[in-house]
N, C-alpha and C positions, 0 to 999 in steps of 0.2 A: 506062928508069928514070933519066931526066935531070932530073926535077923538082927535087931538092935543089940540083943545080948551077945550074939556071935561076933558082931562088929566090934563091940566093946572088948570082948575076950581077945580078938585078934590084935587090937590096938595095944592092949596090956602085954600081950606076948611080944610084939615088936619092940615095945619100950624095954621090956626085960632083956631082950636080945641085945639091944644097943648098949644097955648098962653092962651086960656081961662082956661084950666086946671091948668096951672102954676099960673094964677092970682087967681083962686079959692083956690088953696093950700096956697098961700101967705096970703089971707084974713083969711083962717081958722087957721093960725098960725102953720102950719105943720113944725116941726123942724127936722123930720126924713129925709127930702129931702135936706134941705139946710145946716144942721149942723151935725157934728159928735158928738156922745155921749161921756161921760167921759171915760177915760182910764180904762180898766178892772183891771189892776194890779196897786197896790199902789206904788208910786215912790216919793212921796213928801218928805219923811224923810228916812234916813238910819242910822243904828247903827251897828258897828262892834264889835263882841265879839268872841275871839278865831277864829276859822275857819268860823264862821257864819257872814253873812251880812244880817241884818233884814231890810226889806222895809215895810213902813206903811204910811198911810195918816196922822196919828197923831204921834207926836214925842214920842219915848220911852226913858226912862231914864236907865242908866246902872244898877240900882238896881230894875227895874221893874220885877214883878214876871215871865213873860215869859223869860226874859234875864237870871235871876237867875236859872230858870229851865234848860236852856241849859247848864249853867256852871256846875250845879250838875250832869247832864247827863255825861258830859266829865269826871268828877271825878269818877262817878260810873263805867263807862266803863274802865277807866284806872285801877281802883282798882280791879275789878272783872275779867277782861280779861287779865291783865298784859301786855297790849300793848299800844304803843304810837301812836299818830295820824301821818299820812303821810302828811308832810307839802308840798310836791310837787304836791298834788292833786288839789290845788287851792281852792278858797272859796266855801262855801255852801250858796246859795241864799235862803232866807226865806221870803216869801211874806205873810204878815198878812193882809188879807182883812178886810174891815170895819165891816161887819156883815154877817149873814147867807145868806141874799138875794144877796149880792154882790158875795158871794162864789158860790151860786147856778147858778147865771148868768154866771160866769166863766166856771163852769162845763158844763152847757147846750150848750154853744156856742163854746167852745174850746176842751172839753173832753167828748163828749156825749157817748163815748163807755165805760166810767168808771162807776162802780156801785156807788150808793150813799154812801158817806162818809163825815166826817167832815174835813178831811185833807188827803193829799196824797203826796208821794215823787216820783219825776220823775228823772231818770238818762238817759242822752243821751250823749254818748261819754264821755268826761271828765266833763261835766256839771252836777251838782247835785243841785236840786231845791226842796224846800218844799213849799206847798201851804196850807194855813189854814185861819182861820178868828177869830176875837175877839168874844169870847163866854165863857161860864162857864167852858168848858173843854179844854181851850186853852193850858195850861201848859202840861197836859197829852198828848194831840195830838201832840204838838211840840216835846216832848221827844220821842214819838213813831216814828214819821217820821224822826226826826233828827238822831235817832239811826240807821235807814237804811242808811242815808247819811254817817255817820261816819264809819259804818261797811264796806260800799262799798269803801270808801276812803282807808281803811286799808287792806281789804282782797279782793277787786275786787268783781266780781259777785259770789254770793254764792247761794246755792239751796234755793228755796222759803220757805220751811218749817222751816229751821234753821234761815233764815233771819227774818221771822215773829216771830218765837219763841223767838229770842233774843230781837226784838223790843218790844214784849209783856213783856218780863222779865224786861226790863229797863223802861217800860212805866211810872210806878209810883215809881220805885226804888226798888231794890232787898231787901231793909231793911224795906219796908212798910208792916208791919205785917197784917194790915187790908186788904190791897189789896191781899196779899197771902191767907188770910183766905177766902176771897170772891171767889177766883179762885178755891181753894180746895173744897169749898162747891158746886160750879157749876159742877166740875168734879165728885164729889160724886153723884150728881143728875144724871149726864150722865151715871155713872155705874149702878145706880138703874134702869135707863131706858133701860139697856141692852147694853150700849156701851162698847167696848173693844179696848184698844190702838192697833194701827197697824202702826208702823213706815214705813214699806215697802210701804203701801198705800200712806202715806204722801209723800214719796220720789217720787211718780209718778206724783204729782201735780206740774205744772210749770206755771200756770196762776192764777192771784189773784181771778178771778171770779169762779175758781174751789173750793176755800176754803170757808167753812161756819164757823160760830162762834165756833163750836165744834172743828174744825181742828186747829183754832188758840189756843184754850185751850190745845189741845194735844201737839201742837208744844211747847208751854210754858212749859208743864210738862216735856218733854224730855230735854229741855235746863236746867230746874231746877234740874233734876236728874244729869246731867253731871256736872254742875257747883257746885253742893253741895259736890262733891267728889274731893277735891283739889289735892289728890295724883295721881289719875288715870283718873277720868272722865274729869276733866278740861283740863289736858294735851292732852287727846284724842281729845276733841273738838277743842282746839287751833291748833293742828297739822292738823286736818281736814280742818279748815278754811284757814290755811296758804298754803295748797296745791293748786297751781294754775292749772286749767284745769279740765278735766273730772275726778272727784273724785270717787273712789270706794264707793259703798253704805255704809253709816255709820251703817245701820242696820246689815250688814254682819259682821262688826268688833265687834259690840256689841253682836250679836247672838253667835259668836265664843267663847265668854267668858261667855255665859249663861245669858246675859242681854237682856230680851225681855219684852213683854207687862206685864207679870205677875210681873216681877221685878219692872217695873214702878209703877204698882198699889201698890205694897208693899211700895215703896218709898213714894207715896202719902199718905199712911196710917201711915207714921212716921218711917218706918224701915230704917236703914242706907244703903246708896248706896254702891255698889261694881262694879266697871267697870275697864277694863284693856285697856291701851292705845295701839294704833297701828297706825303708820304713813303711810298715802297713798301718792301717787305721781301723776305726769302727769300735763298737762297744758290745759287750756280751754280759748278760745277767749271770750272777753266781748261782750254781745249783743249790738245792736244799741240803744235799748231803753228798760228801765226797769221801771215798776211802782210798788210801794208798798203802801198798805193801811192798816188801822187797822180794827178790826172786828166789824164794825158798820153797817153791811148789813141790819139789821132790825131796825135801828134807825128811829123812826117815824117822827122826825123833819127834816129829810134830804131826804125825797122822792123827787127825781128830776123829774119834769114833762116832758112829751114829748115835743120836740120843736114844737111851734105852727106855723100854717101857717101865713105868713106875712099878716098884715092888709091891708085894701083896699088902704089907702094912700101910704103905702110902695110899694104895687104892682104897683100902678100908677107911682110912682117915678121910679121904675125899668123899667117899660115900656118906660118911657121918656128918659131913658139912664142915670139916676142918681144912 
């Protein structure tokens, strides 16, 4: 009848083992068990400009390039779209992380389902948030993702292709001739490779992972076609955006007036646009969560590695209940 004594001895042995492991970890200087790491989001400093509240670990001045980029974006949107911001939508939070590694860390552990990008916009309920990091493309990335936030605040949830097309259109600014020339050159290369525009196909895409860089370029081209025609195309686009709810396909309205892929290619080759406006109706509920990204799927510097298996010390800490 030695079982109780054996059980007691085993319990004492396990306790001694746990104490020994803890002592060993302490001697090894393991900080993953006893201490929490630094916060993933920067919150040390904040700066408000218009509807944006920028958070960063280093202070930003009101005349810093990223701040001025957001101010120019607001001016460009107001001038080209003839719309004002919806003040009742609340602030837009903008988190500018310290560097690429900090941003990758955020993606890996909090948004592993997202494709690799340098920045992204998240909408959840009334909350609008932009995530990016200090880098050589910060102003461009901010304008793209902040455009999504401003458009959502003014028009609610809009179809993916037009949302991305407008963000691309305002990414460097509609008056940036060098950016426009680069986009036209890439589209010309697409045509040479056999590509043909197909708005009906774009309208079927409803997830960001379904879009490739060419889809972003085509979305930009359709937006450019519409906004280049101030008499008919622009009113058509604005009426379409302002219609809440299930919108009729914009491709149907355009096709009814003879505007199709061939018309778009002619516009890209420099011919004047001709589009006729038609106002849709109806109403659509906002989704619980919307994510928007720019077309950086092949950006070699932002390949997000697969989450690694926790190290030995971390697994031991988890086993011990830490």
